[in-house]
Structures are given as C-alpha cells and as structure tokens.
VEXPA-668314 format. One record per residue (C-alpha): residue number from 1; x, y, z. Coordinates in steps of 0.2 Angstrom, whole numbers. Layout:
N
resi;c1;c2;c3
NUM;X;Y;Z
...
END
This chain:
106
resi;c1;c2;c3
1;-65;8;63
2;-58;-3;50
3;-66;-20;50
4;-58;-35;41
5;-68;-50;35
6;-59;-65;27
7;-70;-80;22
8;-65;-96;12
9;-78;-105;1
10;-72;-120;-8
11;-60;-113;-20
12;-63;-95;-17
13;-56;-83;-4
14;-66;-67;0
15;-57;-53;9
16;-66;-36;13
17;-59;-21;22
18;-72;-9;27
19;-72;8;35
20;-59;21;40
21;-49;18;56
22;-53;35;64
23;-36;36;73
24;-31;53;66
25;-37;67;54
26;-39;63;36
27;-22;63;28
28;-13;61;44
29;-21;45;50
30;-6;33;52
31;-17;17;55
32;-27;21;40
33;-11;23;30
34;-4;6;36
35;-20;-3;31
36;-20;6;14
37;-2;2;11
38;-4;-16;15
39;-20;-17;4
40;-11;-8;-11
41;4;-20;-10
42;-8;-35;-9
43;-18;-29;-24
44;-2;-27;-34
45;4;-45;-29
46;-13;-52;-34
47;-14;-43;-50
48;3;-50;-54
49;-2;-68;-49
50;-18;-66;-61
51;-7;-60;-75
52;4;-76;-73
53;-11;-87;-73
54;-10;-93;-55
55;-27;-86;-49
56;-43;-79;-56
57;-48;-62;-48
58;-67;-63;-49
59;-70;-47;-40
60;-59;-32;-35
61;-69;-17;-28
62;-59;-2;-22
63;-68;13;-15
64;-65;26;-2
65;-65;16;14
66;-69;-1;6
67;-59;-14;-3
68;-66;-31;-8
69;-58;-46;-16
70;-64;-63;-22
71;-50;-74;-27
72;-50;-91;-35
73;-33;-100;-32
74;-28;-113;-44
75;-22;-129;-36
76;-4;-128;-43
77;-2;-111;-35
78;-10;-114;-19
79;5;-114;-8
80;12;-99;-16
81;-4;-89;-14
82;-7;-94;4
83;10;-86;8
84;5;-70;0
85;-12;-70;9
86;-4;-75;25
87;8;-61;24
88;-6;-48;20
89;-16;-55;35
90;-2;-55;47
91;1;-36;43
92;-17;-32;46
93;-17;-43;62
94;-2;-33;69
95;-11;-17;66
96;-26;-24;75
97;-15;-29;90
98;-7;-12;91
99;-23;-2;88
100;-37;-14;93
101;-50;1;95
102;-46;6;76
103;-44;-11;67
104;-54;-26;70
105;-56;-44;63
106;-74;-50;61
END
C-alpha cells in the first residue's frame, strides 16, 4: 500500500509518499505508475519553482518506494504554490478514491 502524509509547519510543507501500492506485478502496476507519474511531475514543478526563487526545497529524498519533500514557500508565491500542491494532492486523492485498498492518506 502507498501511504501519503502531508503536514504543514509554520512556513514549511512536508509531503511523504511511502510504499508500493501492490496492485499489480512490478513493472505492470498501474496504481504505482499513477503515483509515480504524479510525483515526478510534482518534483519537476517544485524544482522549477526553486530555480525561479519562489520556494526553498529543504529536503527532497527519492528512493524506491519512498519520496519525501520539505518545502518552504515564500509569501509572494504562496498562492501559486498552493495551486501546484493542490493539483498534486487532488491527483493522489483521486487514486485513493478509486483504489482505496492500495493508496491511503494518513
């Protein structure tokens, strides 16, 4: 099962994706592929935002079955980044609704 954690602390947002969904065989798991695609897109967006000086990426850990971000959003970019994060979370939420035994928010 893929577990999703999102926490907010003052000016930081922490997001963790942990575990493999277990929906299908390795290399054929469409649920895991969906989570991975959303995560890769989010990583690319966040790195672009950091390059443009809108955020500070304090941590970005990517391992097999584990992704963790710690993001500090600067006030002037808060609205823009909230939209990016909301889109990412909405995609994960849709997967959790469709496959509740394989993707879960904690």
